C-alpha positions as semicolon CSV with decimal commas, in nm:
position;residue;x (nm);y (nm);z (nm)
1;M;-0,494;-9,285;6,453
2;N;-0,685;-9,040;6,669
3;K;-1,000;-8,912;6,497
4;R;-1,182;-8,593;6,590
5;I;-1,533;-8,636;6,728
6;D;-1,794;-8,431;6,541
7;N;-2,077;-8,282;6,752
8;T;-2,271;-8,117;6,471
9;Q;-2,637;-8,061;6,554
10;N;-2,873;-8,064;6,255
11;K;-3,226;-8,171;6,163
12;F;-3,107;-8,516;6,054
13;R;-2,935;-8,586;6,385
14;T;-3,241;-8,461;6,575
15;K;-3,469;-8,703;6,383
16;I;-3,242;-8,999;6,454
17;E;-3,207;-8,905;6,821
18;R;-3,588;-8,908;6,849
19;L;-3,593;-9,258;6,699
20;L;-3,324;-9,373;6,942
21;E;-3,504;-9,242;7,253
22;G;-3,526;-9,517;7,513
23;S;-3,276;-9,741;7,332
24;G;-2,978;-9,643;7,546
25;I;-2,781;-9,543;7,234
26;S;-2,632;-9,194;7,206
27;F;-2,413;-9,010;6,961
28;N;-2,073;-8,933;7,113
29;G;-2,182;-9,062;7,452
30;N;-1,967;-9,225;7,718
31;K;-2,109;-9,579;7,706
32;P;-1,899;-9,839;7,522
33;W;-2,182;-9,906;7,272
34;D;-2,245;-9,539;7,191
35;I;-2,169;-9,414;6,840
36;S;-1,861;-9,193;6,799
37;V;-1,931;-8,972;6,498
38;Y;-1,642;-8,842;6,286
39;N;-1,834;-8,713;5,983
40;P;-2,136;-8,478;6,016
41;N;-2,292;-8,626;5,700
42;L;-2,356;-8,955;5,883
43;Y;-2,703;-8,855;6,003
44;E;-2,838;-8,770;5,659
45;R;-2,684;-9,086;5,515
46;I;-2,858;-9,302;5,775
47;L;-3,193;-9,138;5,705
48;T;-3,163;-9,165;5,328
49;H;-2,997;-9,507;5,298
50;G;-3,099;-9,687;5,618
51;S;-2,893;-9,973;5,753
52;A;-2,694;-10,002;5,428
53;G;-2,588;-9,639;5,465
54;L;-2,495;-9,699;5,828
55;G;-2,278;-9,995;5,729
56;E;-2,112;-9,817;5,438
57;A;-2,040;-9,515;5,658
58;Y;-1,878;-9,744;5,915
59;M;-1,655;-9,899;5,649
60;E;-1,557;-9,548;5,534
61;G;-1,461;-9,446;5,889
62;W;-1,744;-9,200;5,945
63;W;-1,828;-9,353;6,284
64;D;-1,717;-9,616;6,532
65;S;-1,823;-9,786;6,854
66;N;-1,613;-9,961;7,116
67;Q;-1,874;-10,235;7,157
68;L;-2,039;-10,306;6,820
69;D;-2,209;-10,624;6,938
70;E;-2,398;-10,444;7,214
71;L;-2,476;-10,149;6,986
72;F;-2,647;-10,379;6,736
73;N;-2,819;-10,571;7,015
74;K;-2,967;-10,240;7,135
75;F;-3,065;-10,143;6,777
76;C;-3,253;-10,472;6,737
77;S;-3,417;-10,454;7,080
78;A;-3,540;-10,099;7,017
79;Q;-3,725;-10,205;6,698
80;I;-3,647;-9,869;6,545
81;K;-3,799;-9,946;6,204
82;S;-4,140;-9,993;6,365
83;R;-4,116;-9,642;6,516
84;I;-4,068;-9,460;6,187
85;I;-4,363;-9,241;6,096
86;L;-4,399;-9,149;5,730
87;D;-4,533;-8,796;5,721
88;P;-4,552;-8,602;5,392
89;Q;-4,230;-8,407;5,464
90;S;-4,036;-8,729;5,538
91;I;-4,160;-8,887;5,216
92;K;-4,067;-8,577;5,017
93;S;-3,719;-8,564;5,175
94;G;-3,663;-8,935;5,114
95;L;-3,765;-8,914;4,749
96;W;-3,550;-8,605;4,699
97;A;-3,245;-8,781;4,846
98;Y;-3,312;-9,098;4,645
99;F;-3,346;-8,931;4,306
100;I;-3,091;-8,652;4,343
101;N;-2,733;-8,780;4,352
102;R;-2,516;-8,508;4,505
103;Q;-2,194;-8,668;4,387
104;S;-2,040;-8,527;4,076
105;K;-1,897;-8,745;3,801
106;I;-1,552;-8,622;3,903
107;S;-1,586;-8,742;4,263
108;L;-1,715;-9,076;4,139
109;H;-1,424;-9,109;3,891
110;I;-1,664;-9,159;3,600
111;E;-1,572;-9,042;3,255
């Protein structure tokens, strides 16, 4: 199955790209460990749900990488969590995303 690469630019992608600076990881790059993005909602999901969101999005086919082992090696080496700065806007955005569930009961199949 050939998936379409998504090159959406938004504030969420920009924030993650800043965190990835110097790690050697790119979105839709040409290195085997780069992340191929198929769903533009990936960036917000990573920022609001962290590594769990990244893993869930992978399982749902939102992204892929030809060399997952090297991708995660680069993630670990970059120590990205230590580079996160919690400014008031980031805290507000994180709380908003945590407490507001955008999924409707219909899409969750809840009655």
